[in-house]
C-alpha angles and dihedrals in degrees: 000000000000121000116262103241090198087068093056120094119233108261099205148359123310110251121209109230106182146010141036108340122069100184091089093221099109093241094120130055092274092161096239142356129213134205134174120245124226107260094022137302134079139260116217121196133188111228097195115112095250093049101033114143095009112130138196121193129208139175115244091253091052095049092045093050091049093048094046092048094045092049091050090058091050097054 
């Protein structure tokens, strides 16, 4: 049975990866923030007011597959 990523603690700080703020603390509407999970995987958060604090969690393979597929549609 696969590991439940929602049971894993966040292993480090959330880093802002896009958008308006450049201070990397998630206080502005940066679009999303990303942090690694203990034992592998990633937590992704929306920093906009309406979605603040909501989290999605992905294995490295899932997140890589999504990012690769999404970028392919943007080329």
